[in-house]
C-alpha positions as CSV (number, residue, x, y, z in Angstrom):
1,X,53.9,-4.6,-72.6
2,X,52.6,-6.7,-75.4
3,X,50.2,-4.9,-77.8
4,X,46.8,-6.7,-78.0
5,X,43.6,-6.2,-80.1
6,X,42.2,-2.6,-80.0
7,X,45.1,-1.5,-77.8
8,X,47.2,1.4,-79.0
9,X,50.5,2.4,-77.5
10,X,52.6,5.6,-77.9
11,X,56.4,5.1,-78.1
12,X,58.5,8.3,-77.7
13,X,62.1,8.2,-79.0
14,X,65.1,9.8,-77.4
15,X,66.6,12.7,-79.4
16,X,70.1,11.5,-79.7
17,X,72.5,10.5,-82.4
18,X,72.3,6.8,-82.6
19,X,75.4,4.6,-82.8
20,X,76.0,0.9,-83.1
21,X,76.4,0.6,-79.4
22,X,73.6,3.0,-78.3
23,X,70.1,1.5,-78.1
24,X,67.0,3.6,-78.8
25,X,65.8,5.0,-75.5
26,X,63.4,7.5,-74.1
27,X,64.2,10.8,-72.4
28,X,67.5,11.1,-70.6
29,X,67.8,9.2,-67.3
30,X,64.5,7.4,-68.1
31,X,64.5,3.6,-68.7
32,X,64.3,2.5,-72.3
33,X,60.8,2.9,-73.7
34,X,61.1,-0.6,-75.2
35,X,61.5,-2.0,-71.7
36,X,58.2,-0.4,-70.8
37,X,56.2,-1.1,-73.9
38,X,57.8,-4.1,-75.6
39,X,60.6,-5.3,-73.3
40,X,63.3,-5.2,-76.0
41,X,65.4,-2.7,-78.1
42,X,65.4,-1.8,-81.7
43,X,69.0,-1.7,-82.9
44,X,70.0,1.7,-84.3
45,X,71.1,0.1,-87.6
46,X,67.8,-1.7,-88.1
47,X,66.3,-0.7,-91.5
48,X,62.9,-0.4,-89.9
49,X,63.9,2.9,-88.1
50,X,65.0,4.5,-91.4
51,X,61.7,3.3,-93.0
52,X,59.7,4.9,-90.3
53,X,61.6,8.2,-90.6
54,X,60.9,8.5,-94.3
55,X,57.3,7.2,-94.4
56,X,54.5,9.6,-95.1
57,X,51.9,8.1,-92.9
58,X,50.6,5.0,-91.2
59,X,52.5,1.9,-92.0
60,X,50.9,-1.6,-92.3
61,X,53.6,-4.0,-91.0
62,X,52.1,-6.9,-93.1
63,X,53.1,-5.1,-96.3
64,X,56.7,-4.6,-95.3
65,X,59.4,-7.0,-96.6
66,X,62.5,-6.0,-94.7
67,X,65.2,-8.0,-93.1
68,X,64.4,-6.5,-89.8
69,X,64.6,-8.2,-86.4
70,X,62.5,-5.4,-85.0
71,X,59.8,-5.9,-87.6
72,X,59.5,-9.6,-86.8
73,X,59.2,-8.9,-83.1
74,X,56.6,-6.2,-83.6
75,X,54.5,-8.6,-85.5
76,X,55.0,-11.2,-82.8
77,X,53.8,-8.7,-80.3
78,X,50.6,-8.3,-82.3
79,X,51.3,-4.8,-83.7
80,X,49.7,-4.5,-87.2
81,X,50.1,-0.8,-87.9
82,X,52.6,1.8,-86.8
83,X,52.2,5.6,-87.2
84,X,55.6,7.4,-87.1
85,X,55.8,10.8,-85.3
86,X,58.2,13.0,-87.2
87,X,59.0,16.5,-86.1
88,X,61.5,18.7,-88.1
89,X,62.9,15.7,-89.9
90,X,63.4,13.8,-86.8
91,X,61.7,10.6,-85.6
92,X,60.4,11.5,-82.1
93,X,58.1,8.6,-81.4
94,X,55.7,6.0,-82.9
95,X,52.1,5.0,-82.3
96,X,51.7,1.1,-82.2
97,X,48.2,-0.2,-83.1
98,X,47.0,-3.8,-82.7
99,X,44.2,-5.7,-84.5
100,X,40.7,-4.2,-84.3
101,X,38.3,-6.0,-82.0
102,X,36.0,-6.6,-84.9
103,X,38.9,-8.2,-86.8
104,X,38.1,-5.9,-89.7
105,X,40.8,-4.0,-91.5
106,X,41.5,-0.4,-90.8
107,X,39.8,1.8,-93.4
108,X,41.2,4.8,-95.3
109,X,39.3,7.1,-92.9
110,X,41.0,5.4,-90.0
111,X,44.4,5.9,-91.6
112,X,43.5,9.6,-92.4
113,X,42.6,10.1,-88.8
114,X,45.8,8.5,-87.6
115,X,47.8,10.6,-90.0
116,X,46.1,13.8,-88.8
117,X,46.7,12.7,-85.2
118,X,50.4,12.2,-86.0
119,X,50.8,15.6,-87.6
120,X,49.3,17.3,-84.5
121,X,51.0,15.0,-81.9
122,X,54.5,15.1,-83.2
123,X,55.3,18.7,-82.4
124,X,53.6,18.3,-79.0
125,X,55.6,15.3,-78.2
126,X,58.8,17.1,-79.2
127,X,57.9,20.1,-77.0
128,X,57.2,17.7,-74.1
129,X,60.6,16.0,-74.7
130,X,62.4,19.3,-74.7
131,X,60.6,20.5,-71.5
132,X,61.5,17.2,-69.8
133,X,65.1,17.5,-70.9
134,X,65.3,21.0,-69.5
135,X,63.8,19.9,-66.2
136,X,66.3,17.0,-66.0
137,X,69.1,19.4,-66.9
138,X,68.0,21.8,-64.3
139,X,68.0,19.1,-61.7
140,X,71.4,17.9,-62.8
141,X,72.8,21.5,-62.6
142,X,71.4,21.9,-59.1
143,X,73.0,18.6,-58.1
144,X,76.4,19.7,-59.6
145,X,76.2,23.1,-58.0
146,X,75.4,21.6,-54.6
147,X,78.4,19.2,-54.9
148,X,80.7,22.1,-56.0
149,X,79.6,24.1,-53.0
150,X,80.4,21.2,-50.7
151,X,83.7,20.7,-52.5
152,X,84.6,24.4,-52.0
153,X,83.8,24.2,-48.3
154,X,86.0,21.1,-48.0
155,X,88.8,22.8,-49.9
156,X,88.6,25.9,-47.7
157,X,89.1,23.7,-44.7
158,X,92.5,22.6,-46.2
159,X,93.7,26.2,-46.4
160,X,95.1,27.9,-43.3
161,X,92.3,29.2,-41.0
162,X,94.6,32.2,-40.1
163,X,98.0,33.4,-40.9
164,X,100.8,32.8,-38.4
165,X,101.3,35.4,-35.7
166,X,105.1,35.8,-35.3
167,X,106.6,38.5,-33.2
168,X,108.4,41.0,-35.4
169,X,106.6,39.8,-38.6
170,X,103.5,40.7,-40.6
171,X,102.1,38.0,-42.8
172,X,99.0,38.3,-45.1
173,X,97.3,36.1,-47.7
174,X,94.5,36.2,-50.3
175,X,93.0,33.2,-52.1
176,X,90.5,34.1,-54.9
177,X,89.4,31.2,-57.1
178,X,88.1,31.7,-60.6
179,X,85.5,28.9,-60.1
180,X,83.8,27.2,-57.2
181,X,87.0,25.2,-56.5
182,X,90.6,26.1,-57.2
183,X,93.9,24.6,-58.2
184,X,95.8,27.3,-56.2
185,X,96.7,26.8,-52.6
186,X,99.0,28.1,-49.9
187,X,100.1,26.8,-46.6
188,X,102.1,27.5,-43.5
189,X,104.0,24.8,-41.6
190,X,105.5,25.5,-38.1
191,X,108.7,23.5,-38.0
192,X,110.4,22.0,-35.0
193,X,113.4,24.3,-35.2
194,X,111.3,27.4,-34.8
195,X,111.3,28.2,-38.5
196,X,108.2,28.7,-40.6
197,X,107.6,26.8,-43.8
198,X,105.7,28.9,-46.5
199,X,104.1,27.2,-49.5
200,X,102.4,28.6,-52.6
201,X,101.4,26.3,-55.4
202,X,99.3,26.2,-58.6
203,X,97.9,23.1,-60.2
204,X,97.4,23.2,-64.0
205,X,93.8,23.0,-65.2
206,X,90.8,24.2,-63.2
207,X,87.8,22.9,-61.4
208,X,87.4,19.6,-59.5
209,X,90.3,17.7,-61.1
210,X,92.7,20.5,-60.1
211,X,91.2,20.7,-56.6
212,X,91.8,17.0,-56.1
213,X,95.4,17.2,-57.2
214,X,95.7,20.3,-54.9
215,X,94.6,18.3,-51.9
216,X,97.0,15.5,-52.7
217,X,100.0,17.8,-53.2
218,X,99.3,19.7,-50.0
219,X,99.4,16.4,-48.1
220,X,102.6,15.3,-49.7
221,X,104.4,18.6,-49.1
222,X,103.4,18.6,-45.4
223,X,104.5,15.0,-45.0
224,X,107.9,15.7,-46.6
225,X,108.4,18.9,-44.6
226,X,107.9,17.0,-41.3
227,X,110.8,14.7,-42.2
228,X,113.2,16.8,-44.3
229,X,114.8,20.2,-43.5
230,X,116.1,21.5,-46.9
231,X,113.4,23.0,-49.1
232,X,115.0,21.3,-52.2
233,X,114.7,17.9,-50.5
234,X,111.0,18.6,-49.6
235,X,110.1,19.4,-53.3
236,X,112.1,16.4,-54.6
237,X,110.4,14.0,-52.2
238,X,106.9,15.4,-53.1
239,X,107.7,15.2,-56.8
240,X,108.8,11.6,-56.7
241,X,105.6,10.5,-54.8
242,X,103.3,12.6,-57.0
243,X,104.7,11.5,-60.4
244,X,103.3,8.0,-60.6
245,X,99.7,9.0,-59.7
246,X,99.1,12.5,-61.2
247,X,96.6,12.5,-64.1
248,X,98.0,12.9,-67.6
249,X,98.9,16.4,-68.8
250,X,98.7,17.8,-65.2
251,X,101.5,19.2,-63.0
252,X,102.0,21.5,-60.1
253,X,104.2,24.6,-59.8
254,X,105.3,25.2,-56.3
255,X,107.6,27.4,-54.2
256,X,108.6,26.3,-50.7
257,X,110.5,28.7,-48.4
258,X,111.7,28.3,-44.9
259,X,111.8,31.6,-42.9
260,X,113.8,32.0,-39.7
261,X,111.9,34.5,-37.7
262,X,115.0,35.2,-35.4
263,X,117.5,36.0,-38.1
264,X,115.4,36.9,-41.1
265,X,117.1,34.2,-43.2
266,X,114.9,32.8,-46.0
267,X,115.9,29.5,-47.6
268,X,113.9,28.6,-50.7
269,X,113.5,26.2,-53.6
270,X,111.2,26.6,-56.7
271,X,109.4,24.0,-58.7
272,X,108.6,26.0,-61.8
273,X,106.5,28.6,-60.0
274,X,106.5,32.4,-60.8
275,X,109.5,34.2,-59.3
276,X,108.9,35.8,-56.0
277,X,109.9,39.5,-55.4
278,X,111.6,41.1,-52.4
279,X,110.8,44.7,-51.9
280,X,113.7,46.2,-49.9
281,X,112.9,48.9,-47.4
282,X,116.0,50.8,-48.6
283,X,114.5,50.7,-52.1
284,X,114.7,48.4,-55.0
285,X,113.2,45.0,-56.0
286,X,115.0,41.7,-56.1
287,X,113.8,38.6,-58.1
288,X,114.3,35.3,-56.3
289,X,115.5,32.9,-58.9
290,X,116.0,29.2,-58.4
291,X,115.9,26.3,-60.9
292,X,113.5,23.4,-60.7
293,X,110.9,21.5,-62.7
294,X,107.2,21.5,-61.8
295,X,106.1,18.7,-59.6
296,X,104.6,15.7,-61.2
297,X,106.4,15.8,-64.6
298,X,109.5,13.7,-64.2
299,X,110.8,11.7,-61.1
300,X,114.3,12.1,-59.8
301,X,114.5,15.9,-60.4
302,X,116.9,18.1,-58.3
303,X,115.8,21.4,-56.9
304,X,118.2,24.3,-56.5
305,X,118.2,26.1,-53.2
306,X,118.9,29.8,-52.6
307,X,119.0,32.0,-49.6
308,X,118.4,35.6,-48.7
309,X,118.1,37.7,-45.6
310,X,115.0,39.9,-45.0
311,X,116.1,43.0,-43.3
312,X,113.7,45.0,-41.1
313,X,111.1,46.5,-43.3
314,X,111.6,44.2,-46.3
315,X,108.6,42.4,-47.8
316,X,108.6,39.1,-49.6
317,X,105.8,38.7,-52.2
318,X,104.6,35.3,-53.5
319,X,101.8,35.1,-56.1
320,X,100.2,32.8,-58.6
321,X,100.0,33.4,-62.4
322,X,96.3,34.4,-62.2
323,X,97.6,37.9,-61.4
324,X,100.2,38.4,-64.1
325,X,98.3,36.6,-66.8
326,X,95.1,38.6,-66.4
327,X,94.0,40.4,-69.6
328,X,92.2,43.6,-70.2
329,X,89.5,44.4,-72.8
330,X,92.3,44.8,-75.4
331,X,93.6,41.3,-74.6
332,X,96.8,42.9,-73.2
333,X,98.3,41.0,-70.3
334,X,99.3,42.6,-67.0
335,X,102.7,40.8,-67.1
336,X,105.8,40.6,-64.9
337,X,107.3,44.1,-65.7
338,X,104.2,45.9,-64.7
339,X,103.9,43.8,-61.5
340,X,107.5,44.6,-60.6
341,X,106.8,48.3,-61.1
342,X,103.7,48.1,-58.9
343,X,105.6,46.3,-56.1
344,X,108.4,48.9,-56.3
345,X,105.9,51.7,-56.2
346,X,104.2,50.4,-53.1
347,X,105.8,50.6,-49.6
348,X,105.4,46.9,-49.0
349,X,103.7,45.0,-46.1
350,X,100.3,43.5,-45.9
351,X,98.7,46.5,-47.6
352,X,100.5,45.4,-50.8
353,X,97.8,42.8,-51.4
354,X,94.7,45.1,-51.6
355,X,96.9,47.6,-53.5
356,X,97.7,44.9,-56.2
357,X,94.0,43.8,-56.4
358,X,92.9,47.4,-56.9
359,X,95.5,47.8,-59.6
360,X,94.3,44.5,-61.2
361,X,90.7,45.8,-61.2
362,X,91.8,49.1,-62.8
363,X,93.8,47.2,-65.5
364,X,91.1,44.7,-66.4
365,X,88.2,47.2,-66.3
366,X,84.6,46.8,-65.3
367,X,82.8,43.5,-66.0
368,X,86.1,41.5,-65.9
369,X,85.5,37.8,-65.8
370,X,88.3,36.3,-63.7
371,X,90.3,33.9,-66.0
372,X,92.4,32.0,-63.4
373,X,92.8,31.6,-59.7
374,X,94.6,34.4,-57.9
375,X,96.6,33.8,-54.8
376,X,98.9,36.4,-53.0
377,X,101.1,36.1,-50.0
378,X,103.2,38.8,-48.3
379,X,105.8,38.1,-45.6
380,X,107.2,41.3,-44.1
381,X,109.9,41.6,-41.4
382,X,108.9,44.5,-39.3
383,X,111.3,47.4,-38.6
384,X,112.9,47.1,-35.2
385,X,111.3,49.3,-32.6
386,X,113.3,52.1,-30.9
387,X,115.1,51.1,-27.7
388,X,113.6,52.1,-24.4
389,X,116.2,54.8,-24.0
390,X,115.2,56.4,-27.3
391,X,118.2,55.0,-29.2
392,X,117.3,54.7,-32.9
393,X,116.8,51.3,-34.5
394,X,119.6,49.6,-36.5
395,X,119.8,50.6,-40.1
396,X,121.2,48.3,-42.8
397,X,124.3,49.8,-44.6
398,X,124.5,46.8,-46.9
399,X,124.9,43.0,-47.2
400,X,126.5,40.5,-49.5
401,X,127.4,36.8,-50.0
402,X,130.8,35.3,-50.4
403,X,131.7,31.8,-51.8
404,X,133.2,29.6,-49.1
405,X,136.7,29.5,-50.6
406,X,140.1,30.0,-48.9
407,X,141.3,33.6,-49.0
408,X,137.8,35.2,-49.4
409,X,138.1,36.6,-45.8
410,X,140.2,39.3,-47.5
411,X,137.2,40.2,-49.7
412,X,135.0,40.2,-46.7
413,X,137.3,42.8,-45.0
414,X,137.3,45.0,-48.1
415,X,133.6,45.0,-48.6
416,X,132.8,45.6,-44.9
417,X,135.1,48.6,-44.8
418,X,133.5,50.0,-48.0
419,X,130.1,49.7,-46.5
420,X,131.3,51.3,-43.2
421,X,133.2,54.1,-44.9
422,X,130.8,56.7,-43.6
423,X,130.9,55.5,-40.0
424,X,133.2,57.6,-37.7
425,X,135.7,54.9,-36.6
426,X,139.1,55.6,-35.2
427,X,142.2,54.1,-36.8
428,X,142.5,51.7,-33.9
429,X,138.9,50.6,-34.3
430,X,139.4,50.1,-38.1
431,X,142.4,47.8,-37.4
432,X,140.5,45.8,-34.8
433,X,137.4,45.5,-37.0
434,X,139.4,44.2,-39.9
435,X,141.0,41.5,-37.7
436,X,137.7,40.5,-36.2
437,X,135.9,40.3,-39.5
438,X,138.7,38.4,-41.2
439,X,138.9,35.8,-38.4
440,X,135.1,35.4,-38.1
441,X,134.7,35.0,-41.9
442,X,137.6,32.5,-42.0
443,X,135.8,30.4,-39.3
444,X,132.5,30.6,-41.2
445,X,134.1,29.5,-44.5
446,X,136.2,26.7,-43.0
447,X,134.3,25.3,-40.0
448,X,130.7,26.4,-40.8
449,X,130.6,25.8,-44.5
450,X,133.4,23.3,-44.9
451,X,135.0,25.2,-47.9
452,X,132.0,24.4,-50.1
453,X,132.1,27.2,-52.6
454,X,128.4,26.8,-53.5
455,X,127.5,27.4,-49.8
456,X,127.9,31.1,-49.2
457,X,128.8,33.0,-46.1
458,X,126.4,35.9,-45.7
459,X,127.6,39.2,-44.2
460,X,125.6,42.3,-43.3
461,X,126.7,45.7,-41.9
462,X,124.3,47.6,-39.7
463,X,124.7,50.8,-37.7
464,X,123.0,53.3,-35.3
465,X,124.3,56.7,-34.4
466,X,126.2,55.1,-31.5
467,X,127.3,51.6,-32.8
468,X,128.4,49.6,-35.8
469,X,127.6,45.9,-36.1
470,X,128.8,43.2,-38.5
471,X,126.7,40.1,-38.8
472,X,128.3,37.0,-40.3
473,X,126.2,33.9,-41.0
474,X,127.3,30.4,-42.1
475,X,125.5,27.0,-42.6
476,X,127.1,25.1,-39.7
477,X,124.2,25.5,-37.2
478,X,124.2,21.8,-36.3
479,X,127.7,22.3,-34.8
480,X,128.4,23.8,-31.4
481,X,130.7,26.8,-31.3
482,X,133.1,26.5,-28.3
483,X,133.2,29.3,-25.7
484,X,136.0,31.8,-26.2
485,X,138.4,30.9,-23.5
486,X,141.7,32.6,-22.6
487,X,144.5,30.4,-24.1
488,X,147.4,29.2,-22.0
489,X,150.3,30.6,-23.8
490,X,153.0,28.6,-22.0
491,X,151.0,25.3,-22.6
492,X,150.7,26.1,-26.3
493,X,154.4,27.0,-26.6
494,X,155.3,23.7,-24.8
495,X,153.2,21.8,-27.2
496,X,150.7,20.7,-24.5
497,X,147.8,22.4,-26.2
498,X,146.9,22.7,-29.9
499,X,148.4,25.8,-31.5
500,X,145.0,26.6,-32.8
501,X,142.0,27.9,-30.7
502,X,143.1,31.5,-30.6
503,X,140.3,32.7,-33.0
504,X,137.4,33.3,-30.8
505,X,139.6,34.7,-28.0
506,X,141.1,37.1,-30.5
507,X,137.8,38.1,-32.1
508,X,136.2,38.7,-28.7
509,X,139.0,41.0,-27.7
510,X,138.9,43.0,-31.0
511,X,135.4,44.3,-30.5
512,X,133.2,45.7,-27.7
513,X,130.7,42.9,-27.9
514,X,130.5,39.5,-29.6
515,X,127.4,37.4,-29.6
516,X,127.1,33.8,-31.1
517,X,123.7,32.3,-31.9
518,X,122.3,29.4,-33.9
519,X,118.9,28.5,-35.3
520,X,119.7,24.8,-35.9
521,X,120.9,25.5,-39.5
522,X,123.1,28.6,-39.2
523,X,125.7,30.1,-37.0
524,X,125.0,33.8,-36.5
525,X,128.0,35.8,-35.1
526,X,127.5,39.5,-34.4
527,X,130.5,41.9,-33.9
528,X,129.6,45.3,-32.3
529,X,131.8,48.4,-31.9
530,X,130.8,51.5,-30.0
531,X,131.5,54.6,-32.0
532,X,133.8,57.5,-30.9
533,X,132.1,59.6,-28.3
534,X,129.8,56.8,-27.2
535,X,132.0,55.3,-24.6
536,X,134.2,53.1,-26.9
């Protein structure tokens, strides 16, 4: 708006450090005052602004001799006098005055009045600016809080609505973000082979950026799990897709495990996530170690796979670092050793989660401000119920892995007999058990695992008061085990049949019961003997 005779205009200035690229503007989110009053900007490096800031009263523009584009334009707009408004050493506005209607010059009384007005107006203008800034900041905070609430609601829809209900298993989860949105997440994937995929992951950083990366990573892992079987392959595929697009200085730690509900086998791979723990029902804690880089750092990374068997009563604990990296008032960290002790102290199962959260609250003390997201998962294989006739459930005497190398069947026999040393077997049963275990292990090493030393055969020894059972597991579940048929001795001696093929027949006749099962990945052979006095 052009200033005319007798018209006065007030020009507030934005409280902001001016730069070469930043024009002088009014309050935040308001259009530049120049656009309202004059229709143009005063450059921040214009000498006129510095002159106004250090002037002691009303300034007659006709007396200024400055190389100032703004000065020339003010004169062109008809402004003859400017009264700077300075508050606490800061220029907060100016009063522009045009020519008097009488065409007379402004008197010393007029200038004194204008200067008094400036002294009183400047603090009021500054207060008004601060109030307006606070109002705008409050509106902005409310907008951000609303958006974060919506983001949290959306993120919660990406988490499982309920934990899987599997017969013989108890699964529990807790997700407690430190802010409105989280970089932690967990997921369950029901696979076509009847197994359950379990994911826990933690995105570096917090807030909205971490939440966005979390949503992307979840989608990539699900897509990879639908096409690939091995946990290591799933992580490798997700990593390769994530690497080109993940924001700088961000990555994702992740553990992916595949649980076989029928056998208790757990196959897992780890992308730099905190080590899970297994709390054995017989006592003791195992750390599940597997090598692998976090997702999103480098493409083409391999991920080591490991395998365990959860026996009835065992509990698998997965957690994020928000638990172990929590600090108390003395800045002491909870840490892995203390977590391990707490897990060993507890009996396991779903109640382990509220127990750990209670221990965390006790450790950090009252008034603790959560530093990082906390996510906990427990997967427990329930103890087998008693049989209908009152027979006790199977108890685990021990289990072990053997490399798939020729000759290791002898080691299998030795270790099985050591574990079964307290079981009342007759001499004849011992001889038969040794033969059956040796033959079955040899088949697992050769036919199931193809003599791959890095692919182990897993052997477990179980017992009740009436029976002994040896379970032998290999990785050849995609192959069909032939039915144990009675061989034709004459045909074999005549060379009409292969001299091989005696194994299953021999094994079946060495024990009271032999069962063969597969889950699509493993062969599971169980050899059962009835103990002396139980109708053996």
